[in-house]
N, C-alpha and C positions, 0 to 999 in steps of 0.2 A: 820593181820597175814596170813589169807588165800590168800589175794591178793599177798603178797610177795612170798608164795610158788608157786602160779600159774605163777608168773612172772619168777621165776627161772626155772620152768619146761619148759616154752615157750622158754626161752633163750637156754636151753640145747638142745631141739628139733631143734631149728633153726640152731644152730651150727652144729649139726649132719647132717641135711639135706643140708646145704649150703657147706659142705666140698666136695672136689673132691672124686671120687669113691675109689681111693686107700687108702685115709685116712679113709673112712667109713669102708673099709675092716679091717683096723687096729683096729677100735673100736669094731667090731664084735668079734674079737679075745679076747677082754677083758670082754665079757659078762659073761663067766664062773667065772672069778675073781670077778666081781661085785656081782654076785649071792652068791658066797662064803663069801665075806665080809658082805653082807646084812644078810645072815643066821647067821653068827658068832656074829655080833653085836646085832641084834634083838633077837637072841636066848639066848645070855647071859643076855640081859636085862630082858627078860621074866623069865628066870630061877632064877635070883637073886631077881626079884620082887616077884615071887611066894614064894620063900624061906623066905624072910623077912616078907611078908604079912601074910602067912598062917602057916608056921612052927614056925617062931620066934615071931609071933604076934605083929609086929611093926605096927604103924599107916600107913595110906595110903601115907602121905607125906614123912615119913621116909623111907618107902619101895621104893618109886619112887627115892628118893635121893640116896639110896644105889645102886639101879639098874643103875642109871645114872653114878655113880662113877665107877662101875665095868665095864660097857659096852662101855663107851665113851673114846676111846684111844686118845692120844695126837697127832694123825697122822697129823692133819692140822697145828699144831704148830711145832712139832719136826721132822716130816716126811721129809720136804724139806732139812733140814740141815743134817740129818743123812743118809737118803736114797739117796739124791742127791750126797753126797760124795762117797757112795758105788757103786751106779749103774748109775750115771749120769742122763741124760734127760729121760731115760726109766722109772725112778721112778715117774715121774710127773703124769702118769695115775693112779698109785696105790694110791698116796696121794689124788688126786682129787676124786677118787671113794670113798675112806674112808671118806673124808670130806663131800661129799654129803650124804652118808648114815647116818653119825652121825648128821649132822645139819638138814637135811630134815625129816628124819624118827624118830630117837630117840629124838632129841631135840624138834621137833614139838609136839610130844606126851607129853613131860614134860611141855612145855609152855601152852598147851591147858588145862592141869589139874589145873594150878595155878590160 
């Protein structure tokens, strides 16, 4: 599991470093969006987890499942079809960022607990 996460991180860094300067400038513009997506997804995960675990007194597994259900949107699956039709190629970065946050941060935490 850890090797897979490291490999993905290395690939992402390599793609950023090997891009031309103007393409890197485009990626820097999307940092605020990436931070916003990260805070929204991880924040909602934490909020729902704490609600189910401590307020509603669900078990750890049930709390994690509820948090995953609430915070993991279907951006990687439905995003290209819906956003691609609305915004064209410009939506690819949004879908990619949402996919990385969901699969690497939220999903990795779920898999490590099971």
